C-alpha positions in Angstrom: -37.9 2.4 -26.0 -38.4 -1.2 -25.0 -37.2 -2.3 -21.5 -34.4 -4.9 -21.5 -35.3 -6.3 -18.1 -32.1 -5.8 -16.2 -31.5 -2.1 -16.5 -33.7 0.1 -14.2 -35.9 2.6 -15.9 -37.2 5.8 -14.3 -41.0 6.0 -14.3 -41.6 9.7 -13.5 -40.8 12.9 -15.3 -37.2 13.2 -16.5 -37.1 16.6 -18.2 -37.9 19.8 -16.4 -37.7 22.0 -19.5 -36.0 22.2 -22.9 -34.4 25.4 -24.1 -34.5 26.9 -27.6 -31.4 25.0 -28.6 -32.9 21.6 -27.6 -30.9 21.2 -24.4 -32.7 19.6 -21.5 -32.8 20.6 -17.8 -33.4 17.4 -15.9 -35.6 17.0 -12.8 -33.3 16.9 -9.7 -35.0 13.7 -8.3 -34.3 11.9 -11.6 -30.6 13.0 -11.6 -30.2 11.7 -8.0 -31.9 8.4 -8.9 -29.8 7.8 -12.0 -26.6 8.7 -10.3 -27.4 6.2 -7.4 -28.2 3.5 -10.0 -25.0 4.2 -11.9 -23.0 3.6 -8.7 -24.4 0.1 -8.2 -21.8 -2.7 -8.7 -21.9 -4.1 -12.2 -24.2 -1.4 -13.6 -23.4 -0.4 -17.2 -23.4 3.4 -17.5 -24.0 3.2 -21.2 -26.9 0.8 -20.8 -28.5 2.8 -18.0 -28.2 6.0 -19.9 -29.6 4.5 -23.1 -32.6 2.9 -21.2 -33.4 6.3 -19.6 -32.9 8.4 -22.7 -29.8 10.3 -21.4 -26.5 10.8 -23.2 -23.9 8.4 -21.7 -21.3 11.1 -21.6 -23.8 13.3 -19.7 -24.5 10.6 -17.1 -20.7 9.9 -16.7 -20.2 13.7 -16.1 -23.0 13.7 -13.4 -21.5 10.7 -11.6 -18.0 12.4 -11.7 -19.4 15.7 -10.4 -21.4 13.9 -7.7 -18.3 12.0 -6.6 -16.2 15.1 -6.3 -18.9 17.0 -4.4 -19.8 14.0 -2.2 -16.1 13.3 -1.4 -15.5 16.9 -0.4 -18.6 17.0 1.8 -18.1 13.6 3.5 -14.4 14.3 4.2 -15.3 17.5 6.0 -18.1 15.9 7.9 -16.3 12.6 8.8 -14.4 12.8 12.1 -11.9 10.1 12.8 -11.0 9.1 16.4 -7.6 10.2 17.5 -5.7 8.9 20.5 -2.5 10.4 21.8 -0.1 8.0 23.5 2.1 9.4 26.2 5.9 8.9 25.6 8.8 9.5 27.9 10.2 12.3 25.7 10.1 13.0 22.0 13.4 12.8 20.2 14.4 14.4 16.9 16.3 12.3 14.4 19.7 13.5 13.5 20.2 14.4 9.8 21.2 11.4 7.7 19.5 8.9 10.1 16.1 7.2 9.8 13.4 9.6 10.8 10.5 8.8 13.0 7.2 7.8 11.4 3.7 9.0 12.1 1.3 6.1 12.7 -2.3 6.4 11.7 -4.8 3.6 12.7 -7.8 3.6 10.4 -10.3 0.8 9.5 -8.2 -1.8 11.4 -5.0 -0.9 9.6 -2.0 1.0 10.7 -0.5 3.4 8.2 3.1 4.5 8.9 3.9 7.8 7.3 7.6 8.5 6.8 9.3 11.7 5.7 9.1 12.4 2.0 5.7 10.8 1.3 3.7 12.9 -1.1 0.4 14.3 0.2 -1.4 13.0 -2.8 -0.3 9.4 -2.1 -1.2 9.7 1.6 -4.7 11.2 0.7 -5.3 8.3 -1.7 -4.3 5.6 0.8 -6.5 7.2 3.6 -9.5 7.5 1.2 -9.2 3.8 0.2 -9.1 2.8 3.9 -12.1 5.0 4.7 -14.1 3.4 1.9 -13.3 -0.1 3.3 -16.3 -1.6 5.0 
């Protein structure tokens, strides 16, 4: 396969072994490298896969799996600073009135969480703020 000049091509061994049905087991170092390349801004997954003789759907699956595993590991390992501000006395909102909000400061932004916010929406907002440089 001819190099196109702008898509990185792995120079080492790619395939560890091939089973009787012709399915490849790839070298872990190659998989890590191609996943890292696929995450670069502007990188074409299809072009990267084709240049490195990997099925584009297979590469997309590796990137998705790596994202899920990486997100789970980094979320567990990342500790966020928490400060507790002293208040005179906490009050409970009466039914039918506006409820108090929880405020979270993250990445220079303050997120106010009111009653009724779905956990999925809050998780998405916090993940976006964490990813902000």
